C-alpha positions in Angstrom: -140.6 235.9 87.6 -138.3 238.8 88.7 -136.2 239.8 91.6 -138.9 242.1 93.0 -141.3 239.1 93.1 -138.6 237.0 94.8 -138.0 239.8 97.5 -141.7 239.6 98.3 -141.5 235.8 98.6 -138.5 236.3 101.0 -140.6 238.7 103.1 -143.3 236.0 103.2 -140.8 233.4 104.2 -139.4 235.6 106.9 -142.9 236.3 108.2 -143.6 232.5 108.4 -140.3 232.2 110.3 -141.2 234.9 112.8 -144.7 233.6 113.6 -145.3 232.3 117.1 -143.8 228.8 117.2 -146.4 226.6 115.6 -144.3 223.6 114.4 -141.4 221.4 115.6 -139.2 222.8 112.9 -139.5 226.3 114.5 -137.4 224.8 117.3 -134.6 223.7 115.0 -131.9 225.6 113.2 -128.9 224.9 111.0 -125.4 224.4 112.4 -122.9 226.8 110.9 -120.9 225.5 108.0 -118.4 226.9 105.6 -120.4 228.9 103.0 -119.7 228.4 99.3 -120.7 230.5 96.3 -124.3 229.9 95.2 -123.2 229.3 91.7 -121.7 226.0 92.9 -125.0 224.7 94.2 -127.2 222.6 91.9 -129.7 224.4 89.8 -133.2 225.6 90.5 -134.4 223.2 87.8 -132.9 220.2 89.5 -134.4 221.1 92.9 -137.8 221.8 91.4 -138.1 218.3 90.1 -138.3 217.1 93.7 -141.5 219.0 94.3 -145.1 217.8 94.1 -148.4 219.4 94.7 -150.3 217.6 97.5 -153.2 215.4 96.6 -156.2 217.7 95.9 -159.0 216.1 93.9 -161.0 217.2 90.9 -164.1 217.8 93.0 -162.4 219.3 96.0 -160.8 221.9 93.7 -162.6 223.5 90.8 -161.7 222.1 87.4 -159.8 225.3 86.5 -157.7 225.3 89.7 -156.9 221.6 89.4 -155.9 221.9 85.8 -153.7 225.0 86.5 -151.7 223.0 89.1 -151.2 220.2 86.6 -150.0 222.5 83.8 -147.6 224.3 86.1 -145.9 221.2 87.5 -145.6 219.6 84.1 -143.9 222.7 82.8 -141.1 222.4 85.4 -140.7 218.6 85.2 -142.3 218.2 88.6 -145.4 216.3 89.5 -149.0 217.1 90.5 -151.2 214.5 92.4 -154.7 214.0 91.1 -156.3 213.3 94.5 -159.0 210.6 94.8 -161.6 211.6 92.3 -160.8 210.7 88.7 -159.4 212.8 85.8 -161.0 214.3 82.7 -159.8 212.1 79.8 -159.5 215.2 77.6 -156.4 216.1 79.7 -154.6 213.0 78.5 -153.5 214.7 75.3 -151.2 217.8 75.2 -152.9 221.1 74.3 -152.2 222.8 71.0 -149.7 225.1 72.8 -147.8 222.1 74.2 -149.1 222.4 77.8 -149.9 219.1 79.6 -152.9 219.3 81.9 -152.7 215.7 83.0 -151.8 214.8 86.6 -148.5 212.9 86.7 -149.5 211.1 89.8 -152.8 209.3 90.0 -154.2 208.5 93.4 -156.1 205.3 94.3 -158.2 205.4 97.4 -161.4 203.6 96.4 -162.2 201.7 93.2 -165.4 203.7 92.7 -163.7 207.1 92.5 -163.0 207.1 88.8 -160.3 204.5 88.9 -160.2 202.7 85.5 -157.5 201.0 83.4 -157.2 204.2 81.3 -156.9 206.4 84.4 -154.1 204.2 85.8 -152.2 204.2 82.5 -152.1 207.9 82.1 -149.5 208.7 84.8 -145.8 208.3 85.8 -146.7 207.3 89.4 -149.6 205.8 91.3 -150.3 206.8 94.9 -152.2 204.5 97.3 -153.9 206.5 100.0 -154.0 204.3 103.0 -154.2 207.3 105.3 -154.2 211.1 105.1 -152.8 213.8 107.2 -155.8 216.1 107.3 -158.1 213.6 109.0 -156.3 210.4 110.0 -158.7 207.5 110.7 -161.4 209.0 108.4 -162.1 208.4 104.8 -162.0 211.0 102.1 -165.3 212.8 101.5 -167.0 215.1 99.1 -170.3 216.7 100.0 -173.2 216.0 97.7 -173.6 219.7 96.7 -170.1 219.6 95.1 -170.9 216.5 93.1 -172.1 218.1 89.9 -172.9 216.2 86.7 -169.3 216.6 85.5 -167.8 215.5 88.8 -170.1 212.6 89.0 -169.1 211.5 85.5 -165.4 211.7 86.4 -166.0 209.6 89.5 -168.6 207.2 88.0 -171.1 208.3 90.6 -174.5 209.9 90.9 -174.9 213.8 90.9 -175.8 215.2 94.3 -174.7 212.1 96.2 -172.1 212.5 99.0 -169.1 210.5 98.3 -167.1 208.9 101.2 -164.3 206.5 100.8 -163.9 203.8 103.5 -161.8 204.8 106.6 -159.1 202.3 105.9 -158.5 201.3 102.3 -161.4 199.0 101.6 -159.3 195.9 100.9 -156.2 196.4 102.9 -156.1 194.7 106.2 -152.5 193.5 106.3 -149.1 194.2 104.6 -149.8 191.1 102.4 -153.0 192.8 101.1 -151.0 196.0 100.4 -148.3 194.0 98.6 -150.9 192.5 96.4 -152.4 195.9 95.5 -148.9 197.2 94.7 -148.4 194.2 92.5 -151.8 194.8 90.8 -150.9 198.5 90.1 -147.5 197.6 88.7 -149.1 195.0 86.5 -151.8 197.4 85.2 -149.2 200.1 84.5 -145.8 198.6 83.7 -144.0 202.0 83.8 -145.4 203.7 86.9 -143.8 203.9 90.3 -146.1 203.1 93.2 -146.2 205.3 96.3 -148.0 204.5 99.6 -149.3 207.5 101.6 -149.2 207.2 105.3 -150.0 209.7 108.1 -147.4 210.7 110.7 -148.0 208.7 113.8 -146.0 207.1 116.6 -144.8 203.6 115.5 -144.9 204.6 111.8 -141.4 203.2 111.4 -142.6 199.6 111.7 -145.4 200.3 109.2 -143.0 202.0 106.8 -140.7 198.9 106.9 -143.7 196.7 106.0 -144.6 199.0 103.1 -141.0 198.9 101.8 -141.0 195.0 102.0 -144.3 195.1 100.1 -142.4 196.4 97.1 -143.4 200.1 97.2 -141.1 202.5 95.4 -141.8 205.5 97.6 -143.5 206.3 101.0 -145.2 209.6 101.7 -145.3 210.7 105.3 -148.2 213.2 105.5 -148.3 215.8 108.3 -151.2 216.7 110.4 -152.1 220.1 108.9 -153.8 220.3 105.5 -157.2 219.4 104.0 -158.8 221.2 101.1 -162.1 221.2 99.4 -164.0 218.7 101.4 -162.8 218.3 105.0 -165.0 219.7 107.7 -163.2 221.6 110.5 -164.1 218.8 113.0 -161.9 216.5 110.9 -158.9 218.7 110.4 -158.5 220.2 113.8 -156.3 218.6 116.5 -155.8 215.5 114.4 -152.6 213.6 113.6 -148.9 214.4 114.3 -146.4 216.8 112.7 -144.5 215.3 109.7 -141.2 215.9 111.5 -142.0 213.1 114.0 -143.2 210.5 111.4 -140.5 211.3 108.9 -137.6 211.1 111.4 -138.9 207.7 112.7 -139.6 206.3 109.3 -136.1 207.2 108.1 -134.4 205.8 111.2 -136.3 202.5 111.3 -135.9 201.9 107.6 -132.2 202.5 107.9 -131.9 200.2 110.9 -133.6 197.4 108.8 -131.4 198.0 105.8 -134.5 199.1 103.8 -133.8 202.8 103.4 -131.8 202.3 100.2 -134.8 200.6 98.4 -137.4 203.3 98.9 -137.8 207.0 98.4 -139.2 209.1 101.3 -141.5 212.0 100.7 -143.3 214.4 103.1 -146.0 217.1 103.0 -148.2 219.1 105.2 -147.5 222.8 105.7 -144.3 222.9 103.6 -144.1 226.6 102.4 -140.5 227.7 102.3 -137.0 226.7 101.3 -136.2 226.4 105.0 -139.0 223.8 105.4 -137.6 221.9 102.4 -134.0 221.8 103.8 -135.1 220.6 107.3 -137.3 217.9 105.7 -134.3 216.8 103.7 -132.1 216.7 106.8 -134.7 214.6 108.6 -134.7 212.1 105.7 -137.0 213.2 102.9 -135.9 213.3 99.2 -139.2 214.7 97.8 -141.5 217.5 99.1 -145.2 218.2 98.7 -146.7 221.7 98.7 -150.4 222.2 98.9 -151.8 225.3 100.7 -149.0 227.6 99.4 -149.7 226.5 95.8 -153.4 227.4 96.3 -152.5 230.8 97.7 -150.3 231.4 94.6 -153.4 230.8 92.5 -155.4 233.3 94.5 -156.7 231.4 97.5 -157.7 233.9 100.3 -157.8 231.4 103.1 -161.4 232.1 104.0 -161.7 228.4 105.0 -165.0 227.7 103.2 -163.6 225.0 100.9 -166.0 222.3 102.1 -169.1 224.6 101.6 -168.8 225.2 97.9 -168.8 228.9 98.4 -165.1 229.8 97.7 -165.3 233.5 96.7 -162.3 233.2 94.3 -163.4 229.9 92.6 -160.4 227.8 93.7 -162.4 225.2 95.7 -165.8 225.6 94.2 -167.9 223.7 91.6 -170.3 226.6 91.3 -169.9 227.9 87.8 -170.7 231.5 88.9 -167.9 231.4 91.4 -165.5 229.6 89.1 -165.7 232.5 86.8 -163.8 234.5 89.4 -160.8 232.3 89.3 -157.7 234.2 88.2 -154.9 231.7 88.8 -152.4 230.9 86.1 -149.7 228.3 85.7 -147.0 231.1 85.7 -148.0 232.1 89.3 -147.5 228.5 90.5 -144.2 228.1 88.6 -143.0 231.3 90.3 -143.8 229.9 93.7 -141.8 226.7 93.2 -139.0 228.6 91.6 -138.8 230.9 94.6 -138.9 227.9 97.1 -136.1 226.3 95.1 -134.0 229.5 95.0 -134.3 229.9 98.8 -133.3 226.3 99.1 -130.2 227.0 97.1 -129.3 230.0 99.3 -129.5 227.8 102.4 -127.5 225.0 100.8 -124.8 227.6 99.9 -124.8 229.0 103.4 -124.0 225.6 105.0 -121.6 224.5 102.3 -123.7 221.9 100.5 -123.6 221.6 96.7 -126.6 219.3 96.2 -129.7 218.2 98.0 -128.4 214.6 98.0 -125.5 215.7 100.3 -127.9 216.7 103.1 -130.6 214.0 103.0 -130.6 212.3 106.4 -127.9 214.7 107.8 -129.5 215.4 111.1 -126.1 216.3 112.4 -126.5 219.6 110.5 -129.5 220.5 112.7 -129.6 221.8 116.3 -132.3 222.6 118.8 -132.7 226.3 119.7 -134.3 228.0 122.6 -137.3 230.2 122.1 -137.5 231.8 125.6 -140.6 229.9 126.8 -140.6 227.1 129.4 -143.4 225.3 127.5 -141.1 225.0 124.5 -137.6 225.0 125.8 -138.1 221.9 128.0 -138.9 219.8 124.9 -136.3 217.3 124.0 -136.0 216.9 120.2 -132.9 214.7 120.3 -134.9 211.7 119.2 -135.6 213.5 115.9 -131.9 214.1 115.4 -130.5 210.6 115.9 -128.3 209.3 113.1 -128.6 205.6 113.1 -126.1 205.1 110.2 -123.7 208.0 110.0 -121.8 206.5 107.0 -124.9 206.3 104.9 -126.4 209.7 105.6 -126.5 212.0 102.6 -126.0 209.1 100.1 -129.5 208.2 99.2 -129.8 208.2 95.4 -132.9 207.9 93.2 -134.2 204.3 93.6 -136.1 204.1 90.3 -138.9 201.5 90.0 -138.9 198.1 91.5 -140.0 195.6 88.8 -142.4 192.7 89.3 -141.9 189.2 88.0 -143.5 188.1 84.7 -146.8 186.4 85.1 -149.2 184.5 82.8 -149.9 187.8 81.2 -146.5 187.9 79.6 -147.4 184.7 77.7 -150.8 186.1 76.8 -149.3 189.3 75.3 -146.8 187.2 73.3 -149.5 185.0 71.9 -152.0 187.8 71.3 -149.9 189.8 68.8 -152.5 189.6 66.1 -155.2 190.9 68.4 -153.0 193.8 69.7 -151.6 194.7 66.3 -154.8 194.5 64.2 -157.7 194.1 66.6 -158.4 190.6 65.3 -160.7 188.4 67.4 -158.7 185.8 69.1 -159.3 182.9 71.6 -156.6 181.5 73.8 -156.5 178.8 76.5 -154.1 178.3 79.4 -153.8 176.2 82.5 -154.0 178.3 85.7 -152.5 177.9 89.2 -152.6 179.9 92.3 -149.1 181.3 91.9 -150.4 183.3 89.0 -151.1 186.7 90.5 -153.2 189.5 88.9 -154.1 187.5 85.7 -155.4 189.9 83.1 -154.1 193.2 84.4 -151.1 193.6 82.1 -153.3 192.5 79.2 -155.9 195.2 80.1 -153.1 197.7 80.2 -151.9 196.7 76.7 -155.4 196.9 75.3 -156.2 200.4 76.7 -152.8 201.7 75.6 -153.3 200.4 72.1 -157.0 201.0 71.5 -158.1 203.5 74.2 -160.9 203.0 76.7 -163.5 201.9 74.1 -161.3 198.9 73.0 -161.0 197.4 69.5 -163.8 196.0 67.3 -162.4 192.5 67.8 -162.3 190.6 71.1 -159.7 188.6 73.0 -161.2 185.7 74.8 -159.2 183.8 77.4 -160.2 180.4 78.7 -158.4 179.6 81.9 -158.6 176.2 83.7 -157.3 175.7 87.2 -157.1 177.6 90.5 -156.9 181.4 90.5 -154.4 183.4 92.5 -155.1 186.4 94.8 -156.3 188.9 92.2 
């Protein structure tokens, strides 16, 4: 990671900036501020912790590429997202050299895609994929010829069988259903934050408000461009809206409903440069996902054959012959995120901001610019730049994790100490009523954390009498 490499990244960033206008942020620029020395701006390390790799599953990506992203993001204290598709349990333990190949964020889209109690307990965050930017309205899919024996084992599926998750999440038909799933996930992993992934769309503000009320810790607004490893071109072309629209609306409506302070906003979809990051922050996002650029850093050539299992550089292939051509390393990915953070610092210094927190929601620092084309200059982007609460802008702090109330499981765990400490067979009885939600989930979490996925030699038997709750 040297200055020569960074100069080449800056050339890439400038080339992105000088492309024909392809996104709404190309029509925005920063208002002039009073510059400050860059050494007064928060560090690269602090900024990098806000980054994530987008959800790209083990199945869409080859195992080597998927693992490389995980190692790189764990090295810099950031997060990688598993995607819907399970995780190799061998990654749950650090390597001899100290590297961690485990995804910090585990995605849940369908229970049959490798989602187990062990999987859900091996993460810092759980992401519920209600929608996706690459193909809104469609489920995730993996063609059968990419479902090898290894991938099938990770997903608890049959080799060679095409895997398609339901278009909407299979058991979410209302905000109440979503609230219950969030409760379930916080019960099965008492430490993890829960994020809900939405796709940018008109009216998303009302949906985001419901998600915040459902006790989510973070909301991801996914943009319309993306899709790796499985999406056919008919799914990813001309679908969805830019993240700028959805992010601005979600931030504004959450603020109007006094909910913005309780949830973290995140965005992804075509984020490639420090400029993209700063604009996303000013529109309301605190965290930023990078997908395609991370793949390019690992050697992706953008031949757009991800879904055909013929990736010539082994990034998006399960073919062992092609996977041997993969040359990506964690260092290359670390360099990319370092360069994005460094460019972000330069922009912050140029507008007089010392930290990212100072600019979150600060749409007053943006202005629309003319590009010399009637088809662009007659657009009115003022709705994106509305500040609904000027006093609160730039003051959104880390929200942490919203806890859930104790349930019957808390009593069970207290009474089952002999079982959990020594694996001693135990039988317990309790009355049950329908206010007891998610009975057994926290107990399952304690068992898998203490004894692993195989469980102990002894057994814990619960006799429950009464009426069960929702889950």
